[in-house]
LUMLUM-119058 format. One line per 5 residues: their letters; for each residue y, x, z of N, C-alpha, C. Coordinates in Angstrom, 2 decimals, padded with zeros to 5 digits. Example, Ala and Ser with C-alpha at 12.3 -4.5 7.8 and 13.67 -1.06 7.14 Angstrom:
<atoms>
as = -005.69:013.19:007.80:-004.50:012.30:007.80:-003.30:013.20:007.80  -002.25:012.85:007.08:-001.06:013.67:007.14:000.03:012.90:007.87
</atoms>
This chain:
<atoms>
mttll = -001.01:000.85:000.04:000.22:000.02:000.02:001.21:000.65:000.13  001.54:001.74:-000.88:002.79:002.72:-000.73:004.06:001.89:-001.14  003.91:000.56:-001.84:005.10:-000.70:-001.55:005.13:-002.13:-000.90  005.87:-002.05:-000.19:005.45:-003.45:000.90:006.48:-004.76:-000.28  007.14:-004.30:-001.09:007.66:-005.27:-002.34:007.31:-006.12:-002.48
nktav = 007.68:-007.67:-001.84:007.03:-009.37:-002.02:005.08:-008.82:-001.68  005.54:-008.25:-000.25:004.34:-008.91:000.59:004.46:-009.33:001.52  003.37:-009.94:002.31:003.35:-010.67:003.67:003.25:-009.95:004.33  003.95:-010.12:005.30:003.66:-009.47:006.76:003.41:-010.26:007.89  002.95:-009.61:008.58:003.16:-010.73:010.04:002.96:-009.90:011.10
vtgag = 003.83:-010.07:012.23:004.08:-009.52:013.25:004.28:-009.65:014.76  003.67:-009.59:015.12:003.40:-010.05:016.93:004.33:-009.51:017.80  004.98:-010.00:019.01:005.73:-009.58:020.05:007.23:-009.36:019.05  007.14:-010.17:018.33:008.72:-009.67:017.25:010.20:-009.85:017.76  009.90:-010.58:019.17:011.33:-011.12:019.95:011.97:-010.26:020.27
sgigr = 012.03:-009.00:020.56:012.37:-007.84:021.04:012.02:-006.83:020.38  013.19:-005.54:020.68:012.07:-003.82:020.95:011.72:-003.80:019.52  010.73:-002.52:019.68:010.03:-002.54:018.24:009.65:-003.72:017.45  008.87:-003.96:018.03:008.50:-006.02:017.11:009.64:-006.38:016.44  011.17:-006.60:016.87:011.86:-006.69:016.09:012.69:-005.79:015.20
alaie = 012.71:-004.74:015.25:013.12:-003.34:014.69:012.30:-003.67:013.13  010.69:-003.83:013.34:009.82:-003.69:012.45:010.25:-004.86:011.42  010.54:-005.63:012.16:010.56:-007.34:011.48:011.82:-006.98:010.29  012.86:-006.55:011.01:014.26:-006.02:010.27:013.81:-005.16:008.90  012.93:-003.97:009.35:012.74:-003.09:008.49:011.99:-003.55:007.08
lakqg = 011.16:-004.82:007.93:009.65:-004.56:006.64:010.71:-005.66:005.60  011.53:-006.61:006.35:012.81:-007.28:005.27:013.33:-006.22:004.61  014.10:-005.52:004.96:014.56:-004.28:003.95:013.93:-004.16:003.02  012.14:-003.96:003.01:011.48:-003.24:001.90:011.39:-004.54:001.35  011.15:-005.85:001.18:011.36:-006.84:000.39:010.17:-007.57:001.05
cqlai = 009.46:-007.20:002.28:008.53:-008.55:003.08:009.08:-009.67:002.68  007.89:-010.61:002.73:008.20:-012.16:003.84:007.80:-012.15:004.87  007.85:-012.88:005.75:007.61:-012.46:007.33:007.46:-013.75:008.23  006.21:-013.66:008.82:005.83:-014.52:009.74:006.19:-012.99:011.25  006.56:-013.63:012.10:007.12:-013.26:013.75:006.73:-014.27:014.44
sdinv = 006.19:-013.55:015.23:006.05:-014.09:016.66:006.02:-013.75:018.04  006.27:-014.74:019.20:006.58:-014.03:020.30:006.77:-015.13:021.24  006.37:-015.13:022.28:006.37:-015.89:023.57:007.34:-016.64:023.67  008.83:-015.41:023.52:009.96:-016.08:023.68:010.61:-016.32:022.19  010.95:-017.57:022.22:011.49:-018.14:020.91:012.94:-017.77:020.73
sglqa = 013.66:-017.96:021.99:015.36:-017.26:021.95:015.21:-015.88:021.10  014.37:-015.15:021.53:014.44:-013.84:020.82:014.02:-013.99:019.69  012.84:-014.39:019.75:012.56:-014.68:017.55:013.33:-015.25:017.38  014.40:-015.87:017.36:015.45:-017.03:016.66:016.99:-015.42:016.28  017.21:-014.49:017.09:017.81:-013.77:017.25:017.44:-012.70:016.60
tkqgi = 016.10:-012.33:016.64:015.38:-011.24:015.18:015.67:-012.03:013.90  015.55:-013.53:013.76:015.26:-014.01:012.60:016.86:-013.82:012.00  017.71:-014.23:012.98:019.35:-014.06:012.79:019.51:-012.34:012.06  018.82:-011.39:012.80:019.17:-010.37:012.74:018.64:-009.90:011.06  017.67:-010.59:010.96:016.94:-010.47:009.20:018.18:-010.68:008.38
ldiap = 018.66:-012.31:008.24:019.37:-013.12:007.38:020.80:-012.01:007.69  021.05:-011.62:008.46:022.08:-010.84:008.11:022.74:-009.79:007.42  021.14:-008.67:007.07:020.99:-008.07:005.96:020.44:-008.41:004.93  019.69:-009.43:004.89:019.39:-009.61:004.08:018.81:-011.59:004.05  020.32:-011.87:003.32:020.13:-013.56:003.69:019.37:-013.92:002.64
kavvh = 018.67:-013.84:001.85:017.36:-013.92:000.90:016.38:-013.80:001.30  016.30:-013.07:002.52:014.42:-013.33:003.16:013.94:-014.42:003.75  012.64:-014.65:003.14:011.65:-015.01:003.85:011.14:-015.33:005.30  011.91:-016.04:006.51:011.40:-015.89:007.57:010.62:-016.55:008.43  009.52:-016.77:008.44:009.41:-018.24:009.09:008.36:-017.48:011.02
iyeld = 009.11:-018.49:011.70:008.96:-017.97:013.18:008.12:-018.79:013.91  007.25:-018.52:014.94:005.94:-018.69:015.64:006.34:-018.75:017.55  006.25:-019.68:018.13:006.29:-019.29:019.17:004.49:-019.11:019.59  004.09:-017.59:020.15:002.84:-017.51:020.13:002.46:-016.69:021.28  001.69:-017.08:022.09:000.79:-016.31:023.40:-000.45:-015.49:022.03
vanra = 000.01:-014.12:022.42:-001.45:-013.72:021.78:-002.36:-013.45:022.22  -002.85:-013.72:023.64:-003.57:-013.62:024.44:-004.46:-014.79:024.58  -003.85:-015.67:023.46:-005.27:-016.94:023.51:-005.48:-017.08:022.29  -006.80:-016.81:021.78:-007.50:-016.80:021.06:-007.24:-017.98:019.82  -007.69:-019.17:020.66:-007.77:-020.23:019.68:-006.32:-020.02:019.02
smldy = -005.55:-019.86:019.76:-003.74:-020.27:019.25:-003.70:-019.01:018.24  -004.16:-017.97:018.17:-004.14:-016.99:017.24:-005.00:-017.14:015.93  -006.70:-017.81:016.16:-006.46:-018.34:015.30:-006.09:-019.37:014.55  -005.58:-019.88:014.98:-004.72:-021.37:014.13:-003.55:-020.88:013.51  -002.75:-019.73:014.26:-001.80:-018.89:013.75:-001.94:-018.60:012.21
atlvh = -003.20:-018.06:012.61:-003.26:-017.20:011.29:-003.73:-018.00:010.05  -004.30:-019.64:010.54:-004.77:-020.24:009.08:-003.36:-020.74:008.95  -002.48:-021.24:009.73:-000.95:-022.02:009.82:-000.20:-020.71:008.47  -000.38:-019.56:008.62:000.49:-018.50:008.01:000.40:-018.15:006.98  -001.13:-018.31:006.53:-002.14:-018.59:005.46:-001.28:-019.59:004.83
aelgd = -001.56:-020.90:005.28:-001.10:-022.23:004.52:000.53:-021.80:004.34  001.01:-021.62:004.87:002.33:-021.46:004.07:003.12:-020.57:003.88  002.25:-018.87:003.46:003.02:-018.12:002.62:002.06:-017.72:002.07  000.80:-017.83:002.11:-000.55:-017.40:000.96:-000.91:-016.15:001.57  -000.95:-015.21:000.63:-001.77:-014.12:000.91:-001.02:-013.01:001.75
ihlvi = -002.11:-012.75:003.13:-001.36:-012.36:003.75:-001.73:-010.51:003.55  -001.16:-009.39:003.70:-000.94:-008.20:003.19:-000.76:-007.30:004.44  -000.53:-007.51:005.11:-000.37:-006.40:006.26:000.05:-007.01:007.87  -000.88:-006.71:008.79:-000.66:-007.47:010.12:-000.46:-006.61:011.27  000.49:-006.65:012.00:001.31:-005.65:012.39:000.39:-006.06:014.29
nnagv = -000.15:-005.40:015.32:-000.43:-006.32:016.46:000.34:-005.57:017.29  001.84:-005.74:017.77:002.22:-005.09:018.55:002.76:-005.89:019.70  002.64:-007.04:019.92:003.21:-007.73:021.28:002.48:-006.68:022.41  003.14:-006.43:023.15:002.63:-005.61:025.04:003.61:-005.85:025.97  002.81:-005.87:027.36:003.09:-005.59:028.32:003.51:-004.06:029.15
alssg = 004.01:-004.11:030.68:004.08:-002.80:031.09:003.49:-003.79:032.41  003.17:-002.97:033.20:002.52:-002.73:034.69:002.36:-001.52:035.24  003.26:-001.40:036.43:003.75:-000.09:036.93:002.91:000.01:039.07  001.57:000.37:038.51:000.97:000.26:040.23:000.51:001.13:040.08  000.17:001.20:041.48:-001.19:002.36:042.10:-002.41:001.73:042.17
lddtk = -003.39:002.37:041.56:-004.86:001.31:041.78:-004.79:000.59:043.18  -004.76:001.36:044.29:-004.33:001.12:045.76:-003.85:-000.93:045.53  -003.07:-000.38:044.63:-001.67:-001.79:045.00:-002.17:-003.10:043.86  -002.15:-002.47:042.49:-002.89:-003.41:041.40:-003.48:-004.50:042.10  -003.03:-006.01:041.51:-003.52:-006.66:042.02:-004.71:-007.25:040.51
redfe = -005.39:-008.05:040.82:-006.60:-007.91:040.07:-005.84:-008.47:038.50  -005.52:-010.20:039.11:-004.43:-010.66:038.18:-003.42:-010.18:037.38  -003.08:-009.20:037.67:-002.20:-008.19:036.62:-002.50:-007.45:035.65  -003.46:-007.25:036.28:-004.75:-006.31:035.54:-005.12:-006.79:034.31  -005.23:-008.00:034.60:-006.30:-008.62:033.71:-004.83:-009.34:032.71
wlmni = -003.76:-009.82:033.51:-002.34:-009.88:032.46:-002.11:-009.20:031.11  -002.24:-007.80:032.15:-001.86:-006.90:031.25:-003.46:-006.51:029.76  -004.71:-006.81:030.86:-005.25:-006.45:029.32:-005.15:-007.64:028.24  -005.34:-008.67:028.68:-005.34:-010.46:027.76:-004.15:-009.86:026.74  -003.23:-008.96:027.20:-001.61:-009.18:026.04:-002.12:-007.94:025.60
nfwgv = -002.16:-006.77:025.92:-002.30:-005.48:025.48:-003.82:-005.17:024.23  -004.70:-005.54:025.18:-005.71:-004.88:024.39:-006.00:-006.08:023.75  -006.11:-007.71:024.29:-007.50:-008.32:023.69:-006.13:-008.99:023.04  -004.98:-009.11:023.24:-004.17:-009.58:021.78:-004.28:-009.06:020.60  -004.82:-007.88:020.89:-004.52:-006.99:019.42:-006.39:-007.14:018.61
vngte = -006.78:-007.55:019.65:-008.64:-007.97:018.87:-008.27:-009.29:018.56  -007.94:-010.56:019.32:-007.19:-011.66:018.36:-006.66:-011.60:017.44  -005.71:-011.04:017.14:-005.19:-010.81:015.88:-005.65:-009.90:015.18  -006.33:-008.60:015.44:-007.48:-008.35:013.83:-008.27:-009.52:013.77  -009.04:-010.41:014.27:-010.23:-010.67:013.97:-009.52:-012.31:013.63
aflpf = -008.51:-012.74:013.71:-007.83:-013.94:013.18:-007.64:-013.54:012.12  -006.72:-012.46:011.04:-006.29:-012.25:009.98:-007.07:-011.41:008.89  -008.09:-010.78:009.63:-008.76:-009.86:008.77:-009.64:-010.47:007.71  -009.98:-011.55:007.82:-010.66:-012.31:006.78:-009.69:-012.87:005.46  -008.15:-012.68:006.33:-007.34:-013.24:005.02:-007.05:-012.25:004.33
lkqaq = -006.84:-010.90:005.22:-006.56:-009.15:004.44:-007.46:-009.38:003.34  -008.71:-009.35:003.57:-010.03:-009.06:002.63:-009.69:-009.83:001.88  -009.05:-011.21:001.65:-008.80:-011.73:000.52:-007.95:-011.64:-000.56  -006.77:-010.98:000.40:-005.35:-011.02:-000.67:-005.54:-009.94:-001.77  -004.79:-010.43:-002.73:-005.16:-009.68:-003.75:-004.12:-008.22:-003.44
ggghv = -005.09:-006.93:-003.94:-004.65:-005.93:-003.64:-004.71:-005.42:-002.13  -005.13:-005.98:-001.32:-005.98:-005.29:-000.52:-005.04:-005.88:000.65  -005.17:-005.28:002.11:-004.33:-005.19:003.13:-004.37:-004.40:003.96  -003.50:-004.72:005.27:-003.34:-003.00:006.24:-003.41:-004.03:007.48  -004.17:-003.22:008.82:-003.79:-003.80:009.86:-002.76:-002.32:010.56
vniss = -002.37:-003.07:011.33:-001.49:-001.43:012.30:-001.50:-002.38:013.88  -002.51:-001.43:014.34:-002.66:-001.82:015.60:-001.60:-001.23:016.93  -000.70:-001.34:018.12:-000.14:-000.51:018.59:-000.74:-000.12:019.70  -001.13:001.58:019.77:-000.92:001.71:020.90:-000.25:002.38:021.59  -000.11:003.47:022.19:001.08:004.58:022.52:000.45:006.03:023.17
vfgmi = 001.38:006.77:023.54:000.91:008.15:024.21:000.21:007.76:025.24  000.38:006.89:025.71:-001.25:006.55:026.90:-002.11:006.10:026.32  -002.19:006.20:025.42:-003.35:005.70:024.85:-004.80:007.09:024.25  -003.43:008.52:024.81:-003.78:009.91:024.29:-004.40:010.48:025.54  -003.48:010.08:026.34:-003.08:010.95:027.95:-002.97:009.66:029.16
aiprq = -003.52:010.46:030.01:-003.23:008.94:030.99:-002.86:009.79:032.51  -002.22:009.11:032.99:-000.63:009.18:034.03:-001.29:008.65:035.31  -001.04:009.24:036.14:-000.97:008.09:037.55:000.08:007.09:037.50  -000.41:005.92:037.90:000.68:004.78:038.00:000.45:003.65:037.39  -000.84:003.69:035.96:-000.22:003.38:035.09:-001.99:003.15:034.34
ssyna = -002.72:003.04:035.25:-004.41:003.25:035.11:-004.59:001.56:033.86  -003.83:000.62:034.64:-004.49:-000.84:034.17:-003.87:-000.25:032.58  -002.03:000.33:032.38:-001.56:000.31:031.31:-002.42:001.72:030.01  -003.20:002.25:030.59:-003.38:003.31:030.29:-005.05:002.76:029.38  -005.60:002.01:030.31:-007.21:001.61:029.56:-006.72:000.66:028.72
akfav = -005.70:-000.39:028.95:-005.63:-000.95:027.46:-005.44:-000.30:026.15  -004.27:000.79:026.23:-003.72:001.40:025.16:-005.11:002.11:024.76  -006.06:003.27:025.64:-007.10:003.68:025.41:-007.85:002.83:024.34  -007.89:001.28:025.03:-009.31:000.73:024.45:-008.64:000.18:022.69  -007.11:-000.14:022.58:-006.71:-000.07:021.38:-007.17:000.60:020.54
rgyte = -006.95:002.18:021.04:-006.87:002.99:020.43:-008.76:003.40:019.74  -009.53:003.40:020.64:-010.64:003.10:020.08:-011.08:002.24:019.29  -010.71:000.92:019.68:-011.11:000.07:018.86:-010.40:000.05:017.17  -009.69:000.25:017.29:-008.73:000.89:016.02:-009.50:002.02:015.08  -009.72:002.96:015.60:-010.44:003.93:015.02:-011.84:003.72:014.38
alrqe = -012.35:002.82:015.38:-013.51:002.33:015.13:-013.53:001.29:014.08  -012.61:000.36:013.94:-012.66:-000.25:012.48:-012.26:-000.14:011.17  -011.16:001.08:011.05:-011.34:002.02:010.35:-012.24:002.33:009.65  -012.90:003.17:010.63:-014.31:004.06:009.72:-014.97:002.19:008.90  -014.89:001.60:010.29:-016.07:-000.11:009.50:-015.42:-000.27:008.13
mclnh = -014.02:-000.23:007.94:-013.50:-000.81:006.61:-013.51:000.20:005.52  -013.50:001.62:005.51:-013.43:002.67:004.76:-015.24:002.31:004.54  -016.50:002.42:005.33:-017.23:001.94:004.87:-017.58:000.46:004.31  -017.05:-000.39:004.43:-017.88:-001.74:003.95:-016.23:-002.40:003.03  -015.20:-002.05:003.54:-014.29:-002.88:002.69:-013.04:-001.98:002.78
nniev = -013.35:-001.16:001.37:-012.35:000.21:001.82:-010.58:-000.42:001.19  -010.72:-002.10:000.29:-009.81:-002.96:000.04:-008.87:-003.00:001.49  -009.25:-002.39:002.71:-008.40:-002.74:003.69:-008.04:-001.46:004.25  -006.94:-001.29:004.60:-006.50:000.29:005.80:-006.22:-000.45:007.27  -006.10:000.67:007.64:-006.00:000.27:009.16:-005.36:002.21:010.01
scvhp = -004.59:001.30:010.36:-003.79:002.93:011.12:-003.29:002.22:012.97  -003.47:002.85:013.62:-003.42:003.14:014.79:-002.17:003.83:015.39  -000.75:002.94:015.78:000.66:003.71:016.37:000.34:004.31:017.88  000.79:005.57:017.43:001.42:005.55:018.86:002.78:006.26:019.44  003.49:005.29:020.25:005.13:005.73:020.19:004.98:006.67:021.67
ggiat = 005.84:007.43:021.46:006.12:007.90:022.97:007.57:007.09:023.66  008.10:007.83:024.00:009.15:007.01:024.87:010.00:006.18:023.83  010.00:005.01:024.06:011.12:004.01:022.87:012.50:003.69:023.73  013.82:003.02:023.44:014.16:002.56:024.33:014.53:001.38:024.01  013.35:000.59:024.65:013.54:-001.08:024.67:013.75:-001.29:025.96
eivqn = 013.32:-002.44:026.38:013.32:-003.50:027.47:012.16:-003.64:028.39  011.15:-002.70:027.65:009.67:-003.16:028.32:009.31:-003.02:030.00  010.50:-002.05:030.09:010.10:-001.88:032.02:011.18:-002.94:032.84  011.90:-003.18:032.23:013.04:-004.59:032.69:011.90:-005.60:032.74  011.06:-005.66:031.88:010.31:-007.08:031.90:008.69:-006.96:032.27
arisd = 008.24:-005.76:033.04:007.00:-005.20:033.90:007.08:-005.81:034.72  005.56:-005.80:035.31:005.68:-006.59:036.24:005.01:-004.95:037.40  005.68:-004.87:038.59:005.31:-003.70:039.27:004.55:-004.46:040.81  004.77:-002.92:041.65:004.34:-003.25:042.55:004.60:-003.83:043.68  004.57:-003.91:044.71:005.37:-004.54:045.80:006.14:-003.30:045.94
gedra = 007.21:-003.39:046.75:008.19:-001.90:047.47:008.60:-001.24:046.41  008.14:-001.36:044.96:008.82:-000.36:044.13:010.17:-000.95:043.50  010.88:000.09:043.27:012.21:000.16:043.31:012.13:-000.40:042.00  012.71:-001.38:040.80:012.69:-001.22:039.71:014.01:-000.39:039.26  015.13:-000.68:039.67:016.07:-000.20:039.29:015.92:001.43:038.98
elsqs = 015.12:001.97:039.76:014.92:003.78:039.87:013.89:003.46:039.00  013.28:003.30:038.58:011.70:002.84:037.57:012.80:003.03:036.22  013.42:002.04:036.29:014.41:002.24:034.62:014.87:003.05:034.28  015.57:003.52:035.75:016.37:004.74:034.88:015.58:005.66:034.71  014.28:006.56:035.26:013.68:007.10:035.23:013.13:007.14:033.55
fdkla = 012.81:006.14:032.82:012.26:005.12:031.89:013.17:005.52:031.11  014.03:005.48:030.91:015.75:005.71:030.17:015.85:006.92:029.62  015.50:008.22:030.74:015.75:009.33:030.71:014.68:009.73:030.11  013.83:009.30:029.52:012.38:009.59:028.70:012.18:009.01:027.19  013.02:007.95:027.57:013.27:007.32:025.93:014.38:007.45:025.19
httpe = 013.47:008.41:024.53:015.04:009.34:023.08:014.73:008.38:021.81  013.67:007.55:021.54:013.59:007.38:020.29:014.31:005.83:020.29  015.11:005.40:019.55:015.34:003.53:019.52:014.64:003.18:018.18  014.54:001.76:019.18:013.32:000.69:018.12:013.60:000.92:016.77  014.98:000.72:016.02:014.57:001.37:014.53:014.56:002.40:013.98
kaaki = 014.43:003.35:014.49:014.15:004.78:014.23:012.29:004.68:014.24  012.00:004.02:015.86:010.67:004.04:015.33:009.95:003.13:014.30  010.85:001.68:014.33:010.57:001.09:012.96:010.10:001.82:011.82  011.40:002.45:011.45:011.12:004.06:009.90:010.16:004.13:009.91  009.84:005.03:011.10:008.86:006.24:011.35:007.29:005.06:011.30
ivagi = 007.34:003.96:011.71:006.16:003.40:011.58:005.27:002.73:010.00  006.47:002.29:009.63:006.70:001.56:007.85:006.09:002.95:007.46  006.76:003.99:007.07:006.89:005.36:006.29:005.11:005.71:006.70  004.49:005.80:007.66:003.36:005.99:007.86:002.34:004.77:007.53  003.07:003.39:007.52:001.66:002.53:006.87:002.08:002.75:005.03
kknkp = 002.82:003.18:004.72:002.98:003.43:003.51:001.95:004.59:002.94  002.11:005.57:003.57:001.16:006.43:003.95:-000.35:006.76:004.47  -000.46:005.40:004.38:-001.69:005.12:004.85:-002.68:006.39:005.95  -001.71:006.45:007.18:-002.16:007.51:008.22:-002.84:006.97:008.73  -003.79:007.25:009.65:-004.87:007.06:010.47:-003.95:006.25:012.07
rimvg = -003.57:007.65:011.99:-002.48:007.97:013.41:-001.08:008.19:012.83  -000.15:006.97:013.52:000.78:007.18:013.75:002.09:007.56:014.61  002.33:008.79:014.81:003.03:009.62:016.16:005.00:009.03:015.73  004.98:008.60:016.81:006.56:007.90:016.79:007.19:008.80:018.12  007.85:009.35:017.41:009.02:010.02:018.75:008.78:012.08:018.65
wdahv = 009.24:012.69:018.41:009.35:014.39:019.14:008.18:014.47:020.44  008.47:013.56:021.66:007.22:013.28:022.39:005.59:013.12:022.16  005.81:011.80:021.23:004.49:012.03:020.89:003.38:013.25:020.13  004.27:013.61:019.41:003.74:014.95:018.87:003.83:015.64:019.83  004.25:016.14:020.73:004.21:017.31:021.68:003.12:017.21:022.30
ihvlv = 002.84:015.78:022.58:001.78:015.14:023.71:000.32:015.24:022.80  000.26:015.18:021.34:-000.58:014.78:020.75:-001.36:016.28:020.45  -000.64:017.02:020.34:-000.61:018.67:020.01:-001.54:019.39:021.46  -000.64:019.24:022.12:-000.96:019.41:024.07:-002.52:019.35:024.36  -002.78:017.46:023.78:-004.10:017.52:023.85:-005.00:018.20:023.38
rllgi = -005.19:017.95:022.16:-005.72:018.85:021.02:-005.86:020.45:021.82  -005.28:021.17:022.03:-004.85:022.49:022.71:-005.95:022.55:024.04  -005.89:021.37:024.71:-005.62:021.84:026.94:-007.27:021.11:026.11  -007.38:019.73:025.55:-008.78:018.82:026.29:-008.37:018.31:027.98  -009.38:018.09:028.55:-009.28:017.43:029.37:-008.57:018.37:030.62
ryisl = -008.09:019.70:030.13:-007.22:020.48:031.27:-006.24:019.78:031.25  -005.46:018.44:029.93:-003.75:018.19:030.14:-003.67:017.49:031.37  -005.02:017.38:032.44:-005.08:016.25:033.57:-004.13:017.49:034.92  -004.16:018.57:034.32:-003.96:019.50:035.51:-001.97:019.22:035.20  -002.26:019.22:033.95:-000.54:019.58:033.72:000.38:018.27:034.43
tqwlt = -000.68:016.95:033.98:000.18:016.07:034.19:000.14:015.61:035.81  -000.62:016.31:036.41:-000.82:016.44:038.29:000.40:017.26:038.66  000.51:018.16:037.95:001.79:019.11:038.07:002.91:018.58:038.13  003.46:017.78:037.01:004.68:016.82:036.60:004.70:016.08:037.88  003.55:015.34:038.34:003.47:014.05:038.61:004.27:014.68:040.36
krlny = 003.84:015.88:040.90:004.17:016.16:042.19:005.62:016.48:042.21  005.99:017.34:041.08:007.30:017.79:040.67:008.21:016.82:040.86  007.85:015.60:040.01:009.04:014.74:040.01:008.82:013.74:041.49  008.07:013.82:042.00:007.30:012.71:042.89:007.00:011.36:042.81  006.57:011.56:041.72:006.03:010.38:041.09:004.48:009.75:041.95
q = 004.25:009.37:042.83:003.17:008.95:043.57:003.09:008.22:044.34
</atoms>
């Protein structure tokens, strides 16, 4: 898929952050769009942002909880009925949870997994049959994280989901290469992206959200708009892994060089930053 002109693209979690920036960038590339989020007002703002720069763009918005498999299946059928062939699906919707293992509530862990992992699976399973029948083939893009390559303290649930997304997506790519070579698959690993994910995150009792947000902001070096451009460029090149941000590239190299020894480095940094 070297060009996205006149393609139909689906983006979940498009009400803000990377999802919104992706929707706008895809519209610039000439896609017609099906964008979804649980936040309808955010979706409407995204649609307006698209129309401001591409007044003739075709943009359909849908309220959707990606954790609900039945809703996702209905959504895929509806998008196909309204927009025809579907060429690109980006499973982007995600949430955050900051909590030590001893403080993590099971319901919060399940909440995150249902969105960050099962939401990806739901989106892939629902749209894959339509991608297979689309003229010219299709592309599945699943958003993992740098925390799908390394694990850090207080992010066990987020790490679990993002490692799972990576494993699922890489297995999917291999299966498509073997059995359906008209379907391309990419896994995206963003580093620190300047979004509102921390403001909307669940945190453990006693944790200071303002302090957590301030710490995140110091590490969020990449704008959503820049991230979207990197991701779209990676899609066009059919990259199996798309690293977003210089920090993602550094972590990718460190893991390859150090292997499991990276844990000693993250432990040292944790103690140095008093993030325990």
